[in-house]
OpenMM code with the backbone's topology and positions (N, CA, C; nanometers):
from openmm import Vec3, app, unit

residues = "MET ALA LYS ALA MET VAL TRP ILE LYS GLN ASN VAL LEU MET LYS LYS ARG SER ILE ASN MET LYS ILE CYS ILE THR SER GLN GLY ASP ASN LEU ASP ALA GLN VAL ASP PRO ARG PHE GLY ARG CYS GLN TYR PHE ILE LEU VAL ASP SER GLU SER LEU GLU PHE GLU ALA VAL VAL ASN PRO ASN MET ASP ALA MET GLY GLY ALA GLY ILE GLN SER GLY GLN LEU ILE ALA ASP LYS ASN ILE LYS VAL VAL LEU THR GLY ASN VAL GLY PRO ASN ALA PHE GLN THR LEU GLN SER ALA GLY VAL ASP VAL ILE THR GLY VAL THR GLY THR VAL LYS GLU SER VAL GLU LYS TYR LYS SER SER GLU LEU LYS PRO THR GLU LYS PRO SER VAL ASP LYS LYS PHE GLY VAL".split()
positions = [
    Vec3(2.8838, 2.9135, -1.1340),
    Vec3(2.8110, 2.8418, -1.2361),
    Vec3(2.8067, 2.6922, -1.2057),
    Vec3(2.9191, 2.6362, -1.1614),
    Vec3(2.9260, 2.4932, -1.1311),
    Vec3(2.8304, 2.4566, -1.0172),
    Vec3(2.8223, 2.5440, -0.9162),
    Vec3(2.7320, 2.5171, -0.8043),
    Vec3(2.5868, 2.5163, -0.8519),
    Vec3(2.5543, 2.6050, -0.9432),
    Vec3(2.4176, 2.6101, -0.9963),
    Vec3(2.3842, 2.4813, -1.0699),
    Vec3(2.4790, 2.4265, -1.1460),
    Vec3(2.4549, 2.3017, -1.2191),
    Vec3(2.4329, 2.1855, -1.1231),
    Vec3(2.5116, 2.1804, -1.0156),
    Vec3(2.4948, 2.0749, -0.9157),
    Vec3(2.3561, 2.0874, -0.8526),
    Vec3(2.3168, 2.2081, -0.8174),
    Vec3(2.1851, 2.2305, -0.7572),
    Vec3(2.0740, 2.1856, -0.8511),
    Vec3(2.0849, 2.2191, -0.9795),
    Vec3(1.9838, 2.1796, -1.0784),
    Vec3(1.9786, 2.0283, -1.0896),
    Vec3(2.0946, 1.9622, -1.0980),
    Vec3(2.0969, 1.8161, -1.1076),
    Vec3(2.0328, 1.7516, -0.9856),
    Vec3(2.0620, 1.8035, -0.8662),
    Vec3(2.0045, 1.7487, -0.7441),
    Vec3(1.8528, 1.7649, -0.7450),
    Vec3(1.8043, 1.8807, -0.7870),
    Vec3(1.6603, 1.9027, -0.7913),
    Vec3(1.5923, 1.8136, -0.8941),
    Vec3(1.6554, 1.7916, -1.0082),
    Vec3(1.5989, 1.7026, -1.1098),
    Vec3(1.5912, 1.5607, -1.0554),
    Vec3(1.6956, 1.5146, -0.9885),
    Vec3(1.6940, 1.3814, -0.9294),
    Vec3(1.5843, 1.3696, -0.8249),
    Vec3(1.5670, 1.4722, -0.7421),
    Vec3(1.4629, 1.4698, -0.6400),
    Vec3(1.3256, 1.4635, -0.7051),
    Vec3(1.3047, 1.5375, -0.8120),
    Vec3(1.1757, 1.5347, -0.8803),
    Vec3(1.1499, 1.3987, -0.9413),
    Vec3(1.2518, 1.3372, -1.0010),
    Vec3(1.2348, 1.2035, -1.0590),
    Vec3(1.1962, 1.1033, -0.9508),
    Vec3(1.2617, 1.1116, -0.8370),
    Vec3(1.2298, 1.0186, -0.7285),
    Vec3(1.0883, 1.0395, -0.6768),
    Vec3(1.0415, 1.1635, -0.6749),
    Vec3(0.9078, 1.1896, -0.6207),
    Vec3(0.7972, 1.1394, -0.7132),
    Vec3(0.8302, 1.1169, -0.8417),
    Vec3(0.7311, 1.0626, -0.9345),
    Vec3(0.7009, 0.9181, -0.8988),
    Vec3(0.8037, 0.8433, -0.8581),
    Vec3(0.7833, 0.7055, -0.8171),
    Vec3(0.7028, 0.7037, -0.6886),
    Vec3(0.6026, 0.6197, -0.6846),
    Vec3(0.5133, 0.6158, -0.5708),
    Vec3(0.5277, 0.4835, -0.4978),
    Vec3(0.5257, 0.4898, -0.3662),
    Vec3(0.5262, 0.3674, -0.2872),
    Vec3(0.3831, 0.3195, -0.2709),
    Vec3(0.3613, 0.1966, -0.3120),
    Vec3(0.2297, 0.1342, -0.3042),
    Vec3(0.2395, 0.0165, -0.2080),
    Vec3(0.1352, -0.0055, -0.1303),
    Vec3(0.1283, -0.1216, -0.0419),
    Vec3(0.0214, -0.2156, -0.0952),
    Vec3(0.0584, -0.3420, -0.1093),
    Vec3(-0.0380, -0.4442, -0.1507),
    Vec3(-0.0425, -0.5495, -0.0412),
    Vec3(-0.1624, -0.5837, 0.0043),
    Vec3(-0.1751, -0.6913, 0.1019),
    Vec3(-0.1511, -0.8223, 0.0281),
    Vec3(-0.0756, -0.9114, 0.0909),
    Vec3(-0.0314, -1.0302, 0.0196),
    Vec3(-0.0345, -1.1554, 0.1059),
    Vec3(-0.0514, -1.2692, 0.0396),
    Vec3(-0.0461, -1.3983, 0.1074),
    Vec3(0.0948, -1.4559, 0.1082),
    Vec3(0.1884, -1.3888, 0.0409),
    Vec3(0.3269, -1.4339, 0.0359),
    Vec3(0.4221, -1.3167, 0.0360),
    Vec3(0.5518, -1.3478, 0.0284),
    Vec3(0.6528, -1.2440, 0.0443),
    Vec3(0.7185, -1.2000, -0.0856),
    Vec3(0.6470, -1.2131, -0.1984),
    Vec3(0.7065, -1.1742, -0.3268),
    Vec3(0.5998, -1.1233, -0.4234),
    Vec3(0.6426, -1.0745, -0.5382),
    Vec3(0.5515, -1.0138, -0.6358),
    Vec3(0.4590, -1.1149, -0.7030),
    Vec3(0.4928, -1.2434, -0.6968),
    Vec3(0.4085, -1.3464, -0.7576),
    Vec3(0.3042, -1.4022, -0.6620),
    Vec3(0.3054, -1.3568, -0.5386),
    Vec3(0.2087, -1.4023, -0.4388),
    Vec3(0.0707, -1.3441, -0.4696),
    Vec3(-0.0315, -1.4121, -0.4215),
    Vec3(-0.1685, -1.3663, -0.4388),
    Vec3(-0.2001, -1.2526, -0.3412),
    Vec3(-0.2841, -1.1609, -0.3853),
    Vec3(-0.3307, -1.0523, -0.2985),
    Vec3(-0.4118, -1.1144, -0.1850),
    Vec3(-0.3850, -1.0715, -0.0632),
    Vec3(-0.4617, -1.1181, 0.0523),
    Vec3(-0.5910, -1.0380, 0.0572),
    Vec3(-0.7066, -1.1047, 0.0718),
    Vec3(-0.8338, -1.0316, 0.0728),
    Vec3(-0.8566, -0.9482, 0.1988),
    Vec3(-0.7700, -0.9628, 0.2985),
    Vec3(-0.7847, -0.8881, 0.4238),
    Vec3(-0.6769, -0.7808, 0.4323),
    Vec3(-0.7108, -0.6673, 0.4930),
    Vec3(-0.6087, -0.5651, 0.5159),
    Vec3(-0.5448, -0.5837, 0.6533),
    Vec3(-0.6200, -0.5642, 0.7581),
    Vec3(-0.5645, -0.5624, 0.8940),
    Vec3(-0.4984, -0.6905, 0.9365),
    Vec3(-0.5439, -0.8015, 0.8844),
    Vec3(-0.4902, -0.9320, 0.9239),
    Vec3(-0.4252, -1.0069, 0.8074),
    Vec3(-0.3829, -0.9331, 0.7056),
    Vec3(-0.3142, -0.9981, 0.5941),
    Vec3(-0.1838, -1.0604, 0.6445),
    Vec3(-0.1278, -1.1507, 0.5653),
    Vec3(-0.0026, -1.2150, 0.6054),
    Vec3(0.1169, -1.1217, 0.5867),
    Vec3(0.1204, -1.0517, 0.4723),
    Vec3(0.2312, -0.9628, 0.4407),
    Vec3(0.1795, -0.8320, 0.3827),
    Vec3(0.2594, -0.7279, 0.4006),
    Vec3(0.2440, -0.6037, 0.3264),
    Vec3(0.3617, -0.5996, 0.2291),
    Vec3(0.3329, -0.5909, 0.1008),
    Vec3(0.4385, -0.5769, 0.0018),
    Vec3(0.4437, -0.4285, -0.0340),
    Vec3(0.5555, -0.3638, -0.0056),
    Vec3(0.5745, -0.2218, -0.0333),
    Vec3(0.6533, -0.2113, -0.1630),
    Vec3(0.5901, -0.1563, -0.2656),
    Vec3(0.6459, -0.1588, -0.4002),
    Vec3(0.6671, -0.0180, -0.4534),
    Vec3(0.7819, 0.0046, -0.5165),
    Vec3(0.8048, 0.1259, -0.5929),
    Vec3(0.7306, 0.1071, -0.7251),
    Vec3(0.6393, 0.1960, -0.7561),
    Vec3(0.5502, 0.1778, -0.8718),
    Vec3(0.6234, 0.1746, -1.0053),
    Vec3(0.7398, 0.2352, -1.0151),
    Vec3(0.8123, 0.2394, -1.1423),
    Vec3(0.9149, 0.1276, -1.1555),
    Vec3(0.9980, 0.1106, -1.0546),
    Vec3(1.1076, 0.0139, -1.0647),
    Vec3(1.0647, -0.1274, -1.0256),
    Vec3(0.9526, -0.1398, -0.9555),
    Vec3(0.9030, -0.2654, -0.8991),
    Vec3(0.9955, -0.3216, -0.7908),
    Vec3(1.0859, -0.2391, -0.7407),
    Vec3(1.1629, -0.2812, -0.6238),
    Vec3(1.0638, -0.2906, -0.5088),
    Vec3(1.0815, -0.3931, -0.4242),
    Vec3(0.9828, -0.4121, -0.3178),
    Vec3(1.0478, -0.4584, -0.1891),
    Vec3(0.9689, -0.4422, -0.0837),
    Vec3(1.0056, -0.4915, 0.0488),
    Vec3(0.8847, -0.5678, 0.1006),
    Vec3(0.9071, -0.6885, 0.1487),
    Vec3(0.7998, -0.7682, 0.2089),
    Vec3(0.8066, -0.7497, 0.3601),
    Vec3(0.6955, -0.7063, 0.4192),
    Vec3(0.6892, -0.6831, 0.5634),
    Vec3(0.5863, -0.7794, 0.6225),
    Vec3(0.6315, -0.8652, 0.7129),
    Vec3(0.5383, -0.9541, 0.7820),
    Vec3(0.4450, -0.8673, 0.8647),
    Vec3(0.3159, -0.8951, 0.8566),
    Vec3(0.2178, -0.8165, 0.9316),
    Vec3(0.2220, -0.8565, 1.0789),
    Vec3(0.2690, -0.7692, 1.1666),
    Vec3(0.2762, -0.8025, 1.3086),
    Vec3(0.1382, -0.8069, 1.3753),
    Vec3(0.0340, -0.7629, 1.3040),
    Vec3(-0.1004, -0.7565, 1.3607),
    Vec3(-0.1894, -0.8720, 1.3134),
    Vec3(-0.1319, -0.9660, 1.2407),
    Vec3(-0.2070, -1.0766, 1.1827),
    Vec3(-0.2894, -1.1520, 1.2881),
    Vec3(-0.2318, -1.1736, 1.4057),
    Vec3(-0.2996, -1.2505, 1.5100),
    Vec3(-0.3413, -1.1647, 1.6286),
    Vec3(-0.3522, -1.0337, 1.6085),
    Vec3(-0.3887, -0.9430, 1.7180),
    Vec3(-0.5275, -0.9769, 1.7712),
    Vec3(-0.5436, -0.9616, 1.9017),
    Vec3(-0.6741, -0.9887, 1.9646),
    Vec3(-0.7777, -0.8861, 1.9207),
    Vec3(-0.7372, -0.7643, 1.8983),
    Vec3(-0.8269, -0.6580, 1.8553),
    Vec3(-0.7462, -0.5417, 1.8023),
    Vec3(-0.8109, -0.4561, 1.7255),
    Vec3(-0.7454, -0.3371, 1.6746),
    Vec3(-0.6483, -0.3609, 1.5606),
    Vec3(-0.6571, -0.4765, 1.4947),
    Vec3(-0.5621, -0.5088, 1.3873),
    Vec3(-0.5703, -0.4078, 1.2730),
    Vec3(-0.6896, -0.3641, 1.2388),
    Vec3(-0.7053, -0.2688, 1.1285),
    Vec3(-0.6405, -0.1355, 1.1574),
    Vec3(-0.6634, -0.0840, 1.2770),
    Vec3(-0.6053, 0.0447, 1.3155),
    Vec3(-0.4538, 0.0348, 1.3229),
    Vec3(-0.4028, -0.0707, 1.3868),
    Vec3(-0.2584, -0.0870, 1.4009),
    Vec3(-0.1912, -0.1063, 1.2646),
    Vec3(-0.2531, -0.1832, 1.1779),
    Vec3(-0.1973, -0.2031, 1.0442),
    Vec3(-0.2021, -0.0735, 0.9642),
    Vec3(-0.3098, 0.0015, 0.9786),
    Vec3(-0.3212, 0.1306, 0.9111),
    Vec3(-0.2126, 0.2273, 0.9549),
    Vec3(-0.1840, 0.2293, 1.0846),
    Vec3(-0.0786, 0.3169, 1.1361),
    Vec3(0.0583, 0.2732, 1.0856),
    Vec3(0.0803, 0.1419, 1.0792),
    Vec3(0.2075, 0.0894, 1.0286),
    Vec3(0.2311, 0.1356, 0.8849),
    Vec3(0.1291, 0.1260, 0.8026),
    Vec3(0.1398, 0.1644, 0.6618),
    Vec3(0.1565, 0.3160, 0.6481),
    Vec3(0.0820, 0.3922, 0.7246),
    Vec3(0.0939, 0.5383, 0.7198),
    Vec3(0.2351, 0.5821, 0.7592),
    Vec3(0.2941, 0.5144, 0.8559),
    Vec3(0.4300, 0.5481, 0.9006),
    Vec3(0.5359, 0.5169, 0.7947),
    Vec3(0.5028, 0.4349, 0.6965),
    Vec3(0.5975, 0.3975, 0.5903),
    Vec3(0.5879, 0.4922, 0.4695),
    Vec3(0.5089, 0.5991, 0.4824),
    Vec3(0.4920, 0.6977, 0.3741),
    Vec3(0.4332, 0.6374, 0.2469),
    Vec3(0.3404, 0.5486, 0.2650),
    Vec3(0.2707, 0.4855, 0.1533),
    Vec3(0.1614, 0.5809, 0.1051),
    Vec3(0.1392, 0.5866, -0.0246),
    Vec3(0.0375, 0.6749, -0.0822),
    Vec3(-0.0894, 0.6004, -0.1215),
    Vec3(-0.0771, 0.4696, -0.1512),
    Vec3(-0.1911, 0.3910, -0.1977),
    Vec3(-0.1828, 0.2504, -0.1387),
    Vec3(-0.2970, 0.1973, -0.0966),
    Vec3(-0.3081, 0.0584, -0.0518),
    Vec3(-0.3991, -0.0150, -0.1487),
    Vec3(-0.3508, -0.1291, -0.1979),
    Vec3(-0.4322, -0.2182, -0.2810),
    Vec3(-0.4618, -0.3423, -0.1974),
    Vec3(-0.5893, -0.3758, -0.1843),
    Vec3(-0.6282, -0.4886, -0.1003),
    Vec3(-0.7617, -0.5453, -0.1469),
    Vec3(-0.7956, -0.6607, -0.0930),
    Vec3(-0.9259, -0.7184, -0.1232),
    Vec3(-1.0361, -0.6416, -0.0509),
    Vec3(-1.0202, -0.6268, 0.0793),
    Vec3(-1.1213, -0.5608, 0.1614),
    Vec3(-1.0553, -0.4786, 0.2706),
    Vec3(-1.1296, -0.3803, 0.3199),
    Vec3(-1.0836, -0.2997, 0.4322),
    Vec3(-1.2047, -0.2650, 0.5189),
    Vec3(-1.1844, -0.2765, 0.6500),
    Vec3(-1.2915, -0.2445, 0.7440),
    Vec3(-1.2947, -0.0965, 0.7779),
    Vec3(-1.3962, -0.0561, 0.8538),
    Vec3(-1.4146, 0.0867, 0.8832),
    Vec3(-1.3026, 0.1502, 0.9647),
    Vec3(-1.2466, 0.0800, 1.0611),
    Vec3(-1.1409, 0.1389, 1.1434),
    Vec3(-1.0125, 0.1579, 1.0635),
    Vec3(-0.9750, 0.0576, 0.9876),
    Vec3(-0.8548, 0.0687, 0.9038),
    Vec3(-0.8752, 0.1765, 0.7977),
    Vec3(-0.9930, 0.1780, 0.7380),
    Vec3(-1.0215, 0.2758, 0.6333),
    Vec3(-1.0070, 0.4177, 0.6871),
    Vec3(-1.0645, 0.4423, 0.8036),
    Vec3(-1.0566, 0.5756, 0.8634),
    Vec3(-0.9121, 0.6118, 0.8986),
    Vec3(-0.8369, 0.5175, 0.9512),
    Vec3(-0.6966, 0.5420, 0.9860),
    Vec3(-0.6162, 0.5789, 0.8614),
    Vec3(-0.6343, 0.5033, 0.7544),
    Vec3(-0.5610, 0.5286, 0.6301),
    Vec3(-0.6040, 0.6610, 0.5668),
    Vec3(-0.7328, 0.6863, 0.5625),
    Vec3(-0.7818, 0.8115, 0.5039),
    Vec3(-0.7304, 0.9317, 0.5812),
    Vec3(-0.7276, 0.9219, 0.7140),
    Vec3(-0.6775, 1.0324, 0.7964),
    Vec3(-0.5305, 1.0616, 0.7680),
    Vec3(-0.4571, 0.9595, 0.7257),
    Vec3(-0.3148, 0.9753, 0.6951),
    Vec3(-0.2914, 1.0139, 0.5488),
    Vec3(-0.3995, 1.0320, 0.4737),
    Vec3(-0.3857, 1.0710, 0.3337),
    Vec3(-0.3523, 0.9570, 0.2396),
    Vec3(-0.3813, 0.8348, 0.2811),
    Vec3(-0.3536, 0.7166, 0.1996),
    Vec3(-0.4806, 0.6783, 0.1238),
    Vec3(-0.4705, 0.6665, -0.0087),
    Vec3(-0.5828, 0.6181, -0.0886),
    Vec3(-0.5953, 0.4679, -0.0708),
    Vec3(-0.7193, 0.4193, -0.0642),
    Vec3(-0.7454, 0.2772, -0.0472),
    Vec3(-0.8221, 0.2269, -0.1686),
    Vec3(-0.7749, 0.1165, -0.2241),
    Vec3(-0.8417, 0.0533, -0.3373),
    Vec3(-0.8761, -0.0886, -0.2954),
    Vec3(-1.0044, -0.1224, -0.2984),
    Vec3(-1.0493, -0.2555, -0.2590),
    Vec3(-1.0959, -0.3345, -0.3815),
    Vec3(-1.1254, -0.4621, -0.3575),
    Vec3(-1.1712, -0.5485, -0.4656),
    Vec3(-1.0571, -0.5998, -0.5516),
    Vec3(-0.9350, -0.5854, -0.5029),
    Vec3(-0.8165, -0.6247, -0.5796),
    Vec3(-0.7937, -0.7750, -0.5655),
    Vec3(-0.7689, -0.8414, -0.6771),
    Vec3(-0.7404, -0.9848, -0.6794),
    Vec3(-0.6232, -1.0108, -0.7741),
    Vec3(-0.5767, -1.1341, -0.7768),
    Vec3(-0.4653, -1.1710, -0.8631),
    Vec3(-0.3346, -1.1651, -0.7874),
    Vec3(-0.2248, -1.1539, -0.8618),
    Vec3(-0.0943, -1.1459, -0.7967),
    Vec3(-0.0615, -1.0010, -0.7619),
    Vec3(0.0366, -0.9860, -0.6775),
    Vec3(0.0818, -0.8525, -0.6391),
    Vec3(0.1272, -0.7762, -0.7631),
    Vec3(0.2087, -0.8397, -0.8458),
    Vec3(0.2613, -0.7734, -0.9657),
    Vec3(0.1488, -0.7333, -1.0610),
    Vec3(0.0512, -0.8214, -1.0824),
    Vec3(-0.0629, -0.7881, -1.1685),
    Vec3(-0.1388, -0.6683, -1.1130),
    Vec3(-0.1521, -0.6633, -0.9820),
    Vec3(-0.2248, -0.5536, -0.9176),
    Vec3(-0.1545, -0.4200, -0.9381),
    Vec3(-0.0224, -0.4206, -0.9276),
    Vec3(0.0541, -0.2974, -0.9500),
    Vec3(0.0365, -0.2520, -1.0951),
    Vec3(0.0430, -0.3457, -1.1879),
    Vec3(0.0267, -0.3116, -1.3298),
    Vec3(-0.1134, -0.2552, -1.3567),
    Vec3(-0.2152, -0.3147, -1.2956),
    Vec3(-0.3524, -0.2634, -1.3118),
    Vec3(-0.3632, -0.1222, -1.2559),
    Vec3(-0.2985, -0.0991, -1.1421),
    Vec3(-0.3015, 0.0345, -1.0828),
    Vec3(-0.2332, 0.1353, -1.1744),
    Vec3(-0.1165, 0.0980, -1.2258),
    Vec3(-0.0408, 0.1888, -1.3128),
    Vec3(-0.1164, 0.2212, -1.4418),
    Vec3(-0.1981, 0.1278, -1.4891),
    Vec3(-0.2738, 0.1524, -1.6122),
    Vec3(-0.4116, 0.2126, -1.5836),
    Vec3(-0.4320, 0.2595, -1.4601),
    Vec3(-0.5548, 0.3286, -1.4170),
    Vec3(-0.6791, 0.2413, -1.4220),
    Vec3(-0.6615, 0.1096, -1.4107),
    Vec3(-0.7766, 0.0189, -1.4060),
    Vec3(-0.8405, 0.0155, -1.2675),
    Vec3(-0.7653, 0.0552, -1.1658),
    Vec3(-0.8142, 0.0515, -1.0278),
    Vec3(-0.8347, 0.1930, -0.9764),
    Vec3(-0.9463, 0.2138, -0.9088),
    Vec3(-0.9799, 0.3469, -0.8563),
    Vec3(-1.0009, 0.3403, -0.7050),
    Vec3(-0.9640, 0.4473, -0.6344),
    Vec3(-0.9836, 0.4503, -0.4884),
    Vec3(-1.1307, 0.4328, -0.4502),
    Vec3(-1.1492, 0.3660, -0.3387),
    Vec3(-1.2832, 0.3458, -0.2848),
    Vec3(-1.3177, 0.4617, -0.1924),
    Vec3(-1.4446, 0.4820, -0.1709),
    Vec3(-1.4876, 0.5947, -0.0885),
    Vec3(-1.5410, 0.5528, 0.0477),
    Vec3(-1.5437, 0.4209, 0.0715),
    Vec3(-1.5940, 0.3728, 0.2003),
    Vec3(-1.5386, 0.2330, 0.2270),
    Vec3(-1.5484, 0.1882, 0.3504),
    Vec3(-1.5023, 0.0525, 0.3822),
    Vec3(-1.5809, -0.0509, 0.3010),
    Vec3(-1.5172, -0.1622, 0.2722),
    Vec3(-1.5834, -0.2649, 0.1928),
    Vec3(-1.6462, -0.3749, 0.2774),
    Vec3(-1.6103, -0.3808, 0.4056),
    Vec3(-1.6654, -0.4813, 0.4966),
    Vec3(-1.6903, -0.4190, 0.6328),
    Vec3(-1.7650, -0.4902, 0.7152),
    Vec3(-1.7915, -0.4456, 0.8524),
    Vec3(-1.6736, -0.4782, 0.9436),
    Vec3(-1.6811, -0.4251, 1.0648),
    Vec3(-1.5810, -0.4563, 1.1666),
    Vec3(-1.5718, -0.6079, 1.1841),
    Vec3(-1.4542, -0.6534, 1.2217),
    Vec3(-1.4275, -0.7944, 1.2555),
    Vec3(-1.4369, -0.8888, 1.1363),
    Vec3(-1.4319, -0.8369, 1.0142),
    Vec3(-1.4417, -0.9223, 0.8939),
    Vec3(-1.3338, -1.0297, 0.8897),
    Vec3(-1.2085, -0.9932, 0.9140),
    Vec3(-1.0979, -1.0868, 0.8970),
    Vec3(-1.0704, -1.1775, 1.0146),
    Vec3(-1.1520, -1.1682, 1.1211),
    Vec3(-1.1265, -1.2476, 1.2416),
    Vec3(-1.1658, -1.3915, 1.2194),
] * unit.nanometer
topology = app.Topology()
chain = topology.addChain("A")
for resn in residues:
    res = topology.addResidue(resn, chain)
    for name in ("N", "CA", "C"):
        topology.addAtom(name, app.Element.getBySymbol(name[0]), res)
């Protein structure tokens, strides 16, 4: 009986954790009060946020100054972090395709602070986009 209770508690904890979603917001700074960066592939930072607790990690974008392929490389970086949603100002076709292939929803047209953007997402004010918002080489 005791083993069954431990198993149930572990499963309940796992389910609670799975409700929290990791969201990526492109940012001009390394905190929740920073402004959303209008670029995806060449943004300054990726802020990875737990949608419920607002715990976050700021990741410097290693592709910010890439000669080419910044969108694809940034998309792969985010997909590898098990992110479910990206909030950004704009996304080009290569990044969009990379993220979509990895099962990541992309929301464009996002402005304001990182924290405001997460709150808008949580209140269902923001909806996934169905296509890239800019052409190739937008952020160069």
